[in-house]
N, C-alpha and C positions, 0 to 999 in steps of 0.2 A: 530532528528539528534544530537542535543546537548546532550540529555539524553544518547544516545548511545555512543557518543564520550567520555563523562565523565566516562563511564564504560568500555572503551576499545573495543567497538564493531567497526569493520572495514567495515562492509557491512550492508546496510539497504534496505528495500523494504516495500511494504504495501499490505494488502489484498484488498485494493480498486481496484487493477489491475485485480481482478477476476470478478468484477461486470460489467455486460453488460450495466448498466446504467451510467457508468462513462467513461470519455474520457481518453484513455490511454496517448494521447499526453499531456494533461493537468496534469495528475498524474506524468508522467515522468519529465515534466518541473519543477513541484513543488519539486519533489525529488532531482533533480540535483541542484536546487537553494538552498535547505536546506543543502545538502552536501557541495556545494561550499562555503557556508557561514561558516559552521563549520570548514572546512579545512582552510579557511582564518583566522579564530580566533586562530588556532593552540593551542588547549587545551594541556596543558603539559602532556606528556607521552601518548597522544592519537595517535593511528595509523592514517594514512591518510584514510579518509572514502571514500567509494564507494557507489554509488546508483546502485542497481541491477535492471536493466530494464528487465522485463520478461513479455511476453504476456501470462498470465495464462489462456487465452481463447482458446489457440491452443495446438496441440500436445498431446491431451488426458488429459491435466491438468484440464480442466473444468469438465470432466467426473469423474476424481479422486476426485475433490472437492465435487461433488455430492455424491459419494460413502462414503466419510469420514463423510459428514453431516448426511447421513442415518445411518451409522454404529455407530456413537457416539451420535446420536439424538441431534445434534447441532441446535440451532435456526438459521433459514435462512431467513433473512428479504427480502421480495419480493418487496421492493420499495427503492428508494435511501436514504430516511430518511430526506431529506430537507423539509423545511416548505411548499414548493410549492407542493410536491408530497402528502402531507398529507391533502391538501385542498380538499373539496368536490366540484364537479362540480355543478353549479347552473342550 
């Protein structure tokens, strides 16, 4: 959020919201927290920042994401990436 504010970006979001392994509530809470913090700092000449809450899993957006991944041959990680998901079961 601070990086964006320093560059005049008024709206931010994250690709984490498209992952079925992530909590949308937790993501949105963190995004709102970051935006509130940056807005409280009032970086000179920066616009008031907004957190864009969007459920990327509905309304055809998930299918569009899959199509873009295939079209551009993007890497699509099939696990959350945290240390716990990388552990092998004993």
